[in-house]
N, C-alpha and C positions, 0 to 999 in steps of 0.2 A: 639175729637181726630181725628188724621189722619191715616187711614188704607191704606197702600200701598201694592198692590198685584203685585208680579213679577211672570212672567211665561215664559215658552219656547214658540217657535212658534207653538207647537202642539195644535190643536183644542181640542183634548181629554184630554190634560193636563190643559186646561184653564177652561172648563165648570164646573169641580168640585169645582172651587174657587168662581164661581158666586153667589151661594146661600148665602154664608157668606158675600160677598160684599154687596148684597142687604139687608141683615139683619143689617149690620153696618150702611147703609144709613137710614134704618127705625128707628134705635136707635138714629139718630141724628148726626152720625159721618160723616166726609168727607172721600171719597173713590176715589182712583186713581189706574189704572192699568199701569204697565210698561211692555211692551211686544214688539213683532214684528211679521211680517208675518201674517199667518191666525189668530193668537191669538189676534191681534189688532182688527180684524173684529169681532171675537167672543165676545170680551168685549164690543165694541161699539154697536153691534147689540143687546146686552143684556141691553142697555140703560146706560152703564157705561162710565165714562171718561177714556181716555187712552192716554199715551204718547209713542212714538216710542223710544225704548231704544237703537236702533242701526240703526239710519237713514243712508240710502245709502249702507247698507250691506245686503247681501243675507244670513240671518241667517237660512234660511230653507235648505241651501245646505248640511250641515252635516246631517240633518234629512233625506233628500232624499237619501244621500249616505248610511246611515244606513239601510234604507228600502230595498235598493238593494243588500247590502252585508250580512245582518244578517238573510237571509232566505236560508234554504237549509237543507235537511235531514242529510247531512254529517257533518254539523257544530256542534262542541261541545258547551255545555252551557258556558264553560269558554271563548271560542273564541267570542261567541256572546256578552257576558257581557263586554269583552274588547272593542269590537266595540261600544257598548252602552256608556260606560264611555268615550271613546274617542270622540264620536260624540257630546255628551252633554257638554264635556269639551271644545270643540271648540266653541259651541254655547255660553257657559258662557264667554269665553275669549272675544268674540265679543260684548257681552252685558254688561260686567262689568263696563266699563267707564260710560255708560249711566245710569246704575242702581245706581252707587254711586252718580252721579251728581243729579239724580232725588230724591233719598232719602234725600240727604243733602239740596238741594234747596227747596224742598217741606216741609222739617222738619217733616218727617214721625215719628209718635209715635210708630206704629206697622208696621213691614215689614213681609209679608207672602210670601212664595215661595214654589213650589213643590219640592219633593225630588231630582229630576233630574236637579235642578238648584242650586247647593250648593253655587255658588257665591252670591246668595241672602243673605247668612249669612255674607259674607264679606261686602256687601253694607249696611246691617243693622248695623254692627259694626262701619262702617265709619260714619254713621249718628247718632250713639248713640241710635238707636231704639230697641224696643223689637223685637227679632228675632224669628219667628215662622215657623217651617216647616209644611206646610199644605199638609197632605197626599191626594192622589187622589184615594186611594183604600186600598188594604191590605198593612200592614206594611212590610218594609224590611230595611236592614241596610242603613245608610246614604251614598249617593254617595260621592266618594272622590273628593277633590279639585284638585288633579293631579298637585300639586306644593309643593315645599319644602320651598319656600320663599313667603313673602307677596307681591302680585303684586304692582307695583309702584303706580297705581292710588289709591289703598287702603292705602298704606303706607303714601302717601302725605296727606291723610285725617286723619292720626293719628292712623291707625291700626298698632300696634307694633309687633304682632305675629298672626299666623294663629289660628283662633278660632276652638275649638275642637267640639263644639256642640251648638245647638240653646238654647234659653231660654225656649222654649216650643215646643211641637210637637202635632199636631192635627191629630188624627187617625179616619178614617171613617169605620174601620173594626169592625164588631160585634164580641163579645167574642167567639161565637161558631165557627166562621170561623178562627179567629186568633189562636185558640188553635190547629188547624190543618194546619195552614199556615206554610209551610216549610221554608219560608224566614223571618219570624217574629223574631226580636231580643228577646232572652229569658232572658237576664240580665236586672237588674234594671237600669234605666237611671237617670243621675244626673240633670234632668230638669223636668218641668211640662209635664205630658202626659195627654192630654185632648181627649175626644171622642166626635164625632158629628154624627148625623144621616146623611148618604149620601143622597143627593137629586136625584130625577130622572130627573132633568133638564139636557137636552142635546142639547140645542140650540132651536131656533125657526124656523118655516117654515110653508108653507101652508099645510093644512090637507084636503084631499078629504073627502067629506061628507060620503062616503060609509065606511070609516075607523071607524066611530063612531057607525055604526049599528052592531048588533049581526050577525055574519056570518052564512050562511046556513050549512056549513061544517067546520070542524076544520081549523082554520087559523094558518098558520106557517109563522113566520117572519124570513127572512134570511138576514144577514148582515155580511160583512167582514171588517167593520170599516168605519171611516169617511174620509179616504184618497181617493180622487176621482180616482186616477190612479189605474188600476187593471192590473197586469202582467198576463202572460199566465198561470202560476200556479194557480192564484186566479180565473181566468176565468174557468179553468178546474174544480176547486172545486165547483164553483157556478153551473156549468152544472150538475155535479153529485148530488149536494144537491137538486137542483130543481127536477131532475128526481126521486130522492128518496122520496121527499115530495109528488110528484104527485101520487106515488104508494099507498099513504094512502087515496086517494080521498080527498085531502085537498086543501084548497085555499092557495096559496103561495104569500107572499108579499116580494119582493126583493128590498132592499134599496141599492143604488149604490154609496153613498157618493156624489151625485150630478153630476155624469157622465152618459153619454148615452151609455149603454152596448148593445143596440139592435143589432148592427151589429156583435158584438163579440159573443153574445149568440145565435143568429139566431132565427128561428121561435119558439115561445112558445105557449103553449095551452092557452085557454081563462081563465083558472083557475089561471094563473100566472100574477100578477100585478108587472110590472117592473117600479119602481119609479125612474125617471131620475132627479127629483128635491129632495132636501134634505127633508127627512121626520123625524121629531122628534120621537124617539123611544117611548117616554112616551105617545104619542098620540095613537099609535097602539097596544102597548104591552098588555093593559088590556083586549083586545078582543081576544088575542092569546091563542092557546092551547099549543104552545111551540115556542122557538126561537132557531135558529141555528146561531152560530156566531164564530168568530175567537179567542175568549178569551180576548177581550178587557175589561178593568176594568169598563168603563162606561156602556157597554152593560150588563155585568154580574150583576152589582148592580141595574141597571134599571129593569132587569127581577126579581131579588130577591125582590125588593121593592113592586112588585105587585103579587108575588107568582107564577110566570110562570116558568115551567120546561125548562131546557136548554139542547141543544146538542152542545158541545164545540169542535171545530176543531182547536187546537192551531197551528197557522201558523208560529209562531216564538218561540224561546227558552228563551225568557225573561219573562215578566209578564204574557204573554198569557199561557205559560206552567204552571206557578204557579197557575193562576186562574182556569185553567182546572182541575188541581189536587185537588184544594180545593172544586170546585163544585162537582166533582165526589166523593170525600171522604165524603163530607157532605150529599150526597144523593139527591142533588137538580137537578141532571141532569146526562147525559151520555157523556163520552169523546170518541171522534173518532180520531184515529191517521191519520193525513193528508196523510201519505205515503200510507195508505190503504183505502183511502176515495173513495168508489164507491157508486153508486146509491143504491145497495142492502144493503151495510153497513149502509148508512145514513137512509134508509127506516126502517131497523131493529131498529136503535137507536131511531128514532122518534116514532115508534110503542110503544116502551117501555116508552118513556118520556110522551107520550100522554095517553096511555091506562092503565099504571100501576099507581094506585092512590098514591103510596108512594112518587113519585117524586113531585107531586103537594102539598102533605101534608107537606113534608119537606120544600119546597119553601115557603109555607104559614107560617110555623113556623119561618123561617128566616125573612120573611116580618114583622111579629109581633115583633121580636127582634129588627129590625131596627127602627120600629115606636116608640119603647120605649127609644131609645137613645136620648141624649140631642139635642135640635133643635138649629139652627144657632143663634137665638136671645139669647138663654142662653149662648152660647159660646162667642158671642160678649161681653156680660157683664163680663165673666171671663177674656177675653183678655184685656179689658179696665182696670180691676182691676190690672192685672199683669203689664200693661204698666205704670200705676200710681206708682206702687211700684218700677218699674225699673227706672223711672225718679227721684224718691225721693233721 
């Protein structure tokens, strides 16, 4: 069978799809990614074939615009979500012709797409493929298509009406987190709801040998995400976090998304490792006493997978805020309001996360729950069965 993975230009929206893609190849199926921007590189660097779904177009522009307009203490959640829907709607508009063409020309049996790319459902319907929304973390309501009529490129392919839902949804959220997830749909869905263990895969990169050794003092990992550009607010947060971590007499590892922050952060102590090359979180997290992060889905799940307590500083009011709430309510970490993020506040949060055993105990409980979820090979078999029934 042919498994076509469609994704946005976001790196963090792409890597959660890679484990299932590899599983499909291992099971003997053909796999192709349709993407653009950094997602193309993320797919090909994972050893997967990929086609540019929007050649000649800057599909990262709406994403960059979103990053610059959806940050701010004064912004409401409703305003931020409108910005999110609008940005991904624009990305979808640019990608839809290429997605439809690829799905039809390649005769995809299964089309998988992340929640923020709902046009993937239109492309699946245009190709007669099994449509699967592949979650990238905790569940939330489907993104709207932002149109009342079938786009012409889909209509010309035979789509007569706007589809209301996919044929299946693949959720990565474990039950104990979904029960307290404020955005999780509570009503029964009229399609297959499958679960899969989230992988700690978050890209490849060179790993310094010292990362593999047990540290002499508590190791604290600090990351504000995979986007290389850091604005003044993020740099300020990094300074305060680093100072707070140093108060614990800890070793601090700062990942910068591949950018050089030396000039912006200034002189740092010998106990701070500033990584200007991309460092896969899965390589360093097992040796960490805690991780401080921005509320990213991949970072949250990577920490939970190895039972590491978290300090979450949600820098936006979208998924980051939801993730922080869930981590805090589950007892797997401490939440710090970015508006009041000082070295003293971060230091106190880290002392709790590192020294109070309940945070690690809860994190290890969630790690065991994740390990018991169906693995990607199991899910590939389920999807292949659904695809055969869909074609019948």
